C-alpha positions in Angstrom: -46.0 -40.4 13.9 -47.7 -39.2 10.5 -51.0 -42.0 9.5 -52.9 -42.2 7.0 -57.1 -41.6 7.4 -58.9 -42.9 4.3 -62.2 -41.4 4.7 -63.9 -42.6 0.4 -63.4 -40.6 -1.3 -60.7 -39.7 0.2 -57.0 -40.2 2.0 -54.4 -37.4 3.7 -52.8 -37.9 5.9 -52.4 -36.8 9.8 -50.0 -36.9 12.2 -50.5 -37.9 15.7 -48.5 -39.1 19.5 -48.8 -42.8 20.2 -50.1 -41.3 24.1 -52.1 -38.9 22.5 -55.7 -41.7 22.3 -58.0 -42.3 19.8 -60.9 -39.9 21.6 -58.9 -36.4 20.8 -58.6 -38.7 17.4 -62.0 -38.6 17.0 -62.4 -35.2 17.7 -59.8 -33.3 14.9 -61.4 -35.7 12.5 -64.8 -34.5 12.8 -63.6 -30.7 11.9 -62.0 -32.3 8.7 -64.9 -35.1 8.2 -67.9 -33.8 9.6 -69.5 -37.2 10.9 -70.4 -36.6 15.3 -67.5 -38.1 17.1 -70.6 -40.2 18.4 -70.6 -41.3 14.7 -67.5 -42.2 13.9 -66.1 -45.6 13.1 -62.7 -46.1 12.8 -60.9 -49.0 12.4 -57.2 -50.6 12.2 -56.1 -53.7 10.9 -59.9 -55.2 10.7 -60.9 -53.5 14.2 -62.7 -50.8 15.6 -60.2 -48.3 18.0 -61.9 -48.5 21.4 -62.7 -44.6 22.3 -60.5 -44.6 25.0 -57.7 -47.0 24.4 -54.2 -44.5 23.2 -53.4 -45.4 20.2 -50.7 -47.4 20.8 -52.3 -49.1 23.4 -54.3 -49.9 19.8 -50.7 -51.1 17.8 -51.4 -47.7 15.7 -47.6 -47.2 14.4 -45.8 -44.8 11.8 -47.4 -44.3 8.3 -51.1 -47.1 9.4 -53.9 -47.0 7.4 -56.9 -46.1 9.9 -60.4 -46.2 7.4 -63.5 -43.6 8.8 -66.9 -45.0 8.2 -70.4 -43.4 9.6 -71.9 -46.1 11.8 -75.7 -46.9 11.2 -77.7 -45.0 13.5 -80.1 -47.1 16.3 -83.2 -46.8 15.5 -84.7 -44.4 18.3 -82.7 -42.3 16.6 -84.4 -42.4 13.9 -87.5 -42.2 14.8 -86.1 -38.7 16.5 -84.9 -37.3 13.7 -88.2 -38.2 12.3 -90.1 -36.7 14.6 -88.4 -33.9 14.9 -88.6 -33.2 10.9 -92.2 -34.0 10.6 -92.5 -31.0 13.0 -91.3 -29.1 9.6 -95.4 -29.6 7.5 -92.7 -28.7 4.3 -90.1 -30.9 5.7 -92.0 -33.6 6.0 -93.3 -33.0 2.0 -89.6 -32.7 0.2 -89.4 -36.0 2.6 -92.4 -37.9 1.3 -92.0 -36.6 -2.1 -88.2 -38.1 -2.3 -88.8 -41.9 -0.6 -88.7 -44.2 -3.0 -88.6 -48.0 -4.0 -86.0 -50.4 -3.8 -84.9 -50.4 -7.6 -84.9 -46.6 -6.9 -87.8 -45.0 -8.8 -90.2 -42.1 -6.5 -93.4 -43.4 -5.2 -94.6 -40.8 -6.1 -93.5 -39.2 -8.6 -96.1 -36.5 -9.8 -95.9 -34.8 -6.3 -92.1 -35.3 -6.2 -92.8 -33.2 -9.5 -95.2 -30.7 -7.8 -92.6 -29.9 -5.4 -89.4 -29.4 -7.9 -91.9 -26.8 -9.8 -92.3 -25.0 -6.4 -88.7 -24.7 -5.1 -86.6 -23.0 -7.6 -83.1 -23.4 -5.1 -84.4 -27.3 -5.3 -84.5 -27.0 -9.2 -82.0 -25.4 -9.8 -80.1 -28.0 -8.1 -80.6 -31.0 -9.7 -78.8 -32.5 -13.1 -79.2 -31.1 -15.9 -81.5 -34.3 -17.2 -83.7 -34.4 -14.5 -84.9 -30.3 -14.9 -85.7 -31.3 -18.3 -88.1 -34.9 -17.1 -89.4 -32.4 -14.9 -90.0 -29.0 -16.8 -91.5 -31.6 -19.7 -93.6 -33.4 -17.2 -92.9 -36.3 -17.9 -93.0 -39.7 -15.3 -91.7 -41.8 -17.0 -88.0 -40.3 -17.9 -88.1 -39.7 -14.8 -88.1 -42.6 -13.6 -85.9 -43.8 -15.6 -83.8 -41.4 -14.8 -83.9 -42.2 -11.0 -83.6 -46.0 -11.9 -80.1 -44.8 -13.8 -78.8 -42.7 -10.8 -79.9 -45.5 -8.2 -78.2 -48.1 -9.7 -75.1 -45.5 -10.8 -74.3 -45.5 -6.4 -75.5 -49.4 -5.9 -72.2 -50.2 -8.5 -70.5 -47.6 -6.4 -71.0 -48.7 -3.1 -70.2 -51.6 -3.8 -66.1 -50.5 -5.5 -66.1 -48.6 -2.4 -67.5 -51.7 -0.1 -64.5 -54.5 -1.8 -62.0 -51.5 -2.1 -62.1 -51.2 1.9 -62.0 -54.3 2.3 -59.0 -55.8 1.1 -57.2 -51.7 2.7 -58.3 -53.5 5.9 -58.2 -56.8 5.4 -53.7 -56.3 4.8 -52.5 -52.6 4.4 -49.2 -53.4 3.4 -50.9 -55.8 0.8 -49.0 -54.2 -2.4 -52.7 -53.9 -4.0 -53.9 -52.1 -1.1 -50.8 -50.3 -0.6 -50.7 -49.0 -4.9 -54.9 -48.1 -4.2 -54.5 -45.4 -1.3 -51.3 -44.4 -3.9 -53.3 -43.6 -6.5 -57.1 -42.3 -4.1 -53.8 -39.5 -2.6 -52.9 -39.5 -6.4 -56.5 -38.7 -7.0 -57.5 -35.9 -4.2 -54.1 -33.4 -5.1 -55.4 -33.4 -8.3 -58.3 -33.1 -7.6 -57.0 -29.7 -4.9 -55.3 -28.8 -7.3 -57.5 -28.7 -10.0 -60.3 -27.2 -7.5 -57.4 -24.2 -7.1 -57.2 -23.2 -10.6 -61.0 -22.6 -11.3 -60.8 -20.3 -8.5 -58.0 -18.6 -8.4 -56.5 -18.8 -12.5 -60.3 -19.0 -13.9 -58.5 -17.7 -17.4 -57.0 -20.9 -17.8 -59.4 -23.2 -19.2 -61.1 -20.5 -21.3 -60.2 -21.3 -25.0 -57.1 -19.6 -26.1 -56.7 -17.1 -29.7 -54.7 -17.7 -31.6 -52.6 -14.7 -32.8 -53.7 -12.8 -36.6 -52.9 -10.2 -37.7 -54.0 -8.3 -41.1 -51.3 -7.4 -43.2 -51.1 -6.7 -47.2 -49.1 -9.4 -49.2 -48.4 -7.4 -53.0 -51.3 -5.2 -52.4 -53.7 -8.3 -51.7 -55.4 -8.7 -48.4 -54.3 -11.8 -45.6 -55.3 -12.8 -42.3 -50.9 -13.2 -41.3 -50.5 -16.0 -38.8 -48.8 -14.6 -35.9 -46.1 -17.9 -35.0 -42.0 -17.3 -33.3 -42.5 -21.3 -33.3 -41.4 -21.6 -37.2 -38.3 -20.7 -38.5 -38.8 -19.0 -41.8 -42.5 -16.8 -43.5 -44.6 -19.9 -45.1 -47.5 -19.6 -48.0 -49.8 -21.9 -49.3 -49.5 -21.7 -53.3 -54.0 -21.5 -52.9 -53.0 -17.3 -51.1 -49.6 -16.9 -53.3 -51.9 -17.6 -56.6 -54.5 -14.8 -55.3 -51.7 -12.6 -54.4 -50.2 -13.4 -58.2 -47.2 -13.5 -56.5 -46.3 -17.4 -58.2 -44.4 -15.7 -61.1 -41.3 -15.4 -58.6 -40.6 -17.9 -57.6 -37.3 -19.6 -57.4 -38.3 -23.3 -57.3 -34.7 -24.3 -57.3 -35.5 -24.1 -53.8 -37.8 -26.8 -53.5 -38.0 -29.2 -51.8 -40.2 -31.4 -48.8 -40.1 -29.6 -45.1 -40.6 -32.5 -42.5 -42.2 -32.1 -39.2 -45.2 -33.9 -37.2 -45.5 -34.3 -40.8 -44.1 -33.5 -44.3 -45.9 -31.1 -47.2 -44.0 -30.0 -50.5 -42.5 -26.8 -50.5 -43.0 -25.6 -53.7 -40.4 -22.7 -53.8 -39.4 -19.9 -52.2 -40.3 -15.6 -53.4 -37.2 -13.8 -52.5 -38.2 -10.6 -52.5 -42.4 -8.8 -52.0 -44.0 -6.2 -51.0 -45.8 -6.5 -48.0 -48.3 -3.1 -46.6 -47.8 -2.9 -42.6 -50.4 -0.4 -41.0 -49.2 2.7 -43.0 -45.2 0.9 -44.3 -44.1 -1.0 -46.8 -41.7 -3.4 -46.2 -39.8 -6.0 -48.1 -41.3 -10.6 -47.2 -39.2 -13.1 -48.1 -41.9 -15.8 -48.5 -41.6 -20.4 -48.6 -44.6 -20.8 -50.8 -45.5 -24.3 -50.0 -48.6 -26.5 -51.9 -50.9 -26.8 -49.5 -50.8 -25.2 -45.1 -51.7 -21.4 -43.9 -52.1 -18.6 -46.2 -49.4 -16.6 -44.7 -47.7 -17.8 -41.2 -45.3 -14.9 -40.4 -42.7 -16.8 -38.7 -39.5 -16.0 -36.6 -37.2 -15.1 -39.9 -40.0 -12.0 -41.0 -39.9 -11.2 -37.1 -36.0 -10.9 -35.6 -35.9 -9.2 -39.7 -37.8 -6.1 -38.2 -36.9 -6.9 -34.2 -40.9 -7.4 -34.7 -42.2 -7.5 -30.4 -45.1 -9.2 -29.5 -47.6 -7.2 -26.7 -49.9 -9.1 -25.2 -50.1 -6.4 -22.5 -51.3 -4.2 -25.5 -52.3 -6.8 -27.2 -51.1 -5.7 -30.5 -47.7 -6.7 -32.6 -45.0 -3.9 -32.5 -41.9 -3.9 -35.8 -38.7 -1.7 -35.0 -39.0 0.9 -37.7 -39.6 4.6 -38.5 -42.1 5.2 -38.4 -43.3 2.2 -35.5 -46.3 0.7 -36.9 -48.4 -1.2 -33.9 -50.7 -4.1 -35.9 -53.7 -4.8 -33.5 -53.7 -8.8 -33.1 -57.4 -10.2 -34.5 -60.7 -11.3 -32.0 -62.1 -14.6 -32.7 -64.5 -13.3 -34.5 -62.3 -11.9 -37.0 -59.6 -15.4 -37.6 -60.4 -17.1 -40.8 -63.6 -18.9 -41.5 -61.4 -22.4 -40.8 -59.6 -21.5 -37.5 -63.0 -20.4 -36.6 -64.2 -23.7 -37.8 -61.5 -25.6 -35.2 -62.2 -23.3 -32.2 -66.3 -24.8 -32.5 -65.3 -27.9 -32.5 -63.1 -28.1 -30.5 -65.1 -26.2 -27.4 -68.3 -29.3 -29.0 -65.8 -31.6 -27.4 -64.8 -30.2 -24.0 -68.1 -29.9 -23.9 -69.5 -33.7 -25.0 -65.9 -34.7 -22.8 -66.5 -32.5 -19.9 -62.9 -31.8 -19.6 -62.1 -28.6 -18.6 -58.8 -28.1 -21.6 -59.5 -27.9 -25.8 -56.6 -28.5 -27.7 -55.5 -24.8 -29.6 -56.0 -24.6 -32.8 -54.2 -24.3 -35.7 -53.0 -22.5 -38.0 -55.7 -22.9 -40.5 -55.6 -20.1 -44.0 -59.5 -18.9 -45.0 -59.7 -22.8 -46.2 -63.2 -24.8 -46.3 -64.2 -25.6 -43.1 -64.4 -29.6 -44.9 -60.6 -28.8 -45.6 -59.2 -27.8 -41.8 -58.1 -30.8 -41.3 -55.9 -31.5 -43.7 -54.4 -27.7 -43.2 -54.3 -27.7 -40.3 -51.8 -31.4 -41.1 -49.7 -29.2 -43.7 -49.5 -26.6 -41.4 -47.5 -28.9 -39.3 -45.6 -29.6 -41.3 -44.8 -26.2 -42.7 -43.4 -25.4 -39.1 -40.4 -27.0 -40.0 -39.5 -25.3 -43.2 -36.1 -23.5 -43.4 -34.3 -21.6 -45.0 -30.6 -23.2 -46.8 -31.6 -26.4 -44.2 -34.9 -28.1 -44.9 -34.3 -26.5 -49.2 -33.7 -29.0 -51.4 -31.8 -27.7 -54.8 -31.0 -29.6 -58.0 -26.5 -30.6 -57.3 -23.2 -29.7 -59.2 -23.9 -31.9 -62.3 -25.5 -29.9 -65.6 -27.7 -32.6 -67.5 -30.0 -32.7 -64.7 -32.6 -29.6 -64.1 -35.2 -32.8 -62.8 -35.3 -30.6 -58.9 -36.6 -27.0 -60.8 -39.5 -28.8 -62.8 -41.0 -30.9 -60.2 -41.1 -32.1 -56.9 -38.0 -34.0 -55.3 -39.7 -38.0 -55.4 -41.7 -39.3 -53.3 -40.3 -42.0 -50.5 -42.5 -44.5 -52.9 -40.9 -43.4 -56.0 -36.7 -43.3 -55.4 -34.9 -45.6 -57.1 -32.7 -48.3 -56.1 -29.5 -46.9 -56.2 -26.3 -48.3 -57.8 -23.4 -50.0 -56.5 -21.6 -46.6 -56.4 -24.4 -44.7 -54.9 -24.5 -48.3 -52.8 -21.8 -47.2 -51.2 -22.8 -43.4 -50.5 -25.6 -45.1 -48.3 -23.6 -46.7 -46.2 -21.7 -44.1 -45.2 -24.4 -41.5 -44.9 -26.0 -44.1 -42.7 -23.4 -44.8 -40.4 -23.7 -41.1 -39.9 -27.3 -42.5 -37.7 -29.8 -41.6 -40.4 -32.1 -44.4 -41.6 -31.6 -46.2 -44.6 -34.7 -45.2 -46.6 -34.8 -41.2 -45.5 -31.0 -41.6 -47.2 -32.1 -42.4 -50.4 -34.5 -40.5 -50.3 -32.6 -37.8 -50.1 -28.7 -38.3 -51.2 -31.8 -38.6 -55.0 -32.9 -35.6 -54.2 -29.3 -34.0 -53.8 -28.0 -35.8 -58.0 -26.2 -38.6 -56.4 -23.8 -35.1 -54.3 -23.2 -37.5 -51.1 -22.1 -34.0 -49.0 -24.7 -32.0 -50.3 -26.6 -34.9 -48.5 -25.2 -34.5 -45.7 -25.3 -32.0 -45.3 -29.3 -32.3 -45.5 -29.4 -34.5 -43.5 -27.9 -33.1 -40.7 -30.2 -29.8 -41.7 -33.0 -32.1 -41.1 -32.2 -33.7 -37.8 -31.9 -31.2 -35.4 -32.3 -27.3 -34.5 -35.5 -27.2 -36.5 -37.8 -26.4 -33.0 -40.7 -29.3 -33.6 
């Protein structure tokens, strides 16, 4: 049968037989807990299990809880340990330096400081605040830290004692069962963490995003390679630096919606890009804000690129083949390096083993990094025909060529005919505000609006 052993702070299960003796269980638990058989205290349903009894005689049944603790030492045993330690002068001196008062402070703080300085292994095993106080020879700070440690341990001991009493009182209580399940889960998480830290330590390091060097219209840019973005995107600022704003087709203006939203200014249908030694034409969507240059899936497929992480290069299937090396961390754009540094500092401050990956930010100033990251998230949703808000067939209306589509706050109330169109679009499963906005952007063309709504609602990859 399977029973649960609670050995603070661990909880685990062990297979035993009804005819097994409590003594044999203690021998098994000695190897697990490190507590000698003579010092083990096994509690079942609020009563101590006798070593001479069997599991069946002690009424231990399937899935029962047994709490393992350490039996308090008798005064004679304590005296024997003190006598054995007195035979070793170094051990006796260390014990004297570690003696504390009831509030947790040291009885002889200066002796402890000298002892720690002379014992380098002891110094390296202490927490960082204690080491700093010892190096500064600051007895007051050292005593304050020891009092804090003592108070923290006292609070934890009271919490554990209350939990043990609750578990021992009624193991079948729903609250007790929930606590047991949570402790088992925490033990599994900790074991999983230790295994990952031992066998996959690289998973706790920060991953550098994939950037390559390119030239667009003769101007150098650092391109963020993103196979999750359907369209290659460039920010307005980068497009102005590359002198391609004059080629923007504003009929493809609109709004990219993903985690956030960002205006699409239009598209440059073909621009010369230098990839290594090759000159290749590229189609780029221009956004008001976002990454300097996001090299998306459309161009990756166009040139049958291979993201080769073994050789750390981006391969283009052209003749002759071009292999662009991915940039190292120090070569990334300033905003990206700034975000990585912030994420690393946040990771150290929180003690977490995992840091969030930085968003593509381009070469904006560090103060603009957060805004650029939000725009980059919206930029990933930009797709060629599906996300482009083009002017409708009404020849007298040219607004989409002059300015971006109206924002949500600027959408006019629909007329009676427009209201009917909105209702029919809402019947397709979209909300009213979204239908009004897209219908206005399409100049009242219901068919174009429906097509655009379906494109925006599905298959965008965000």
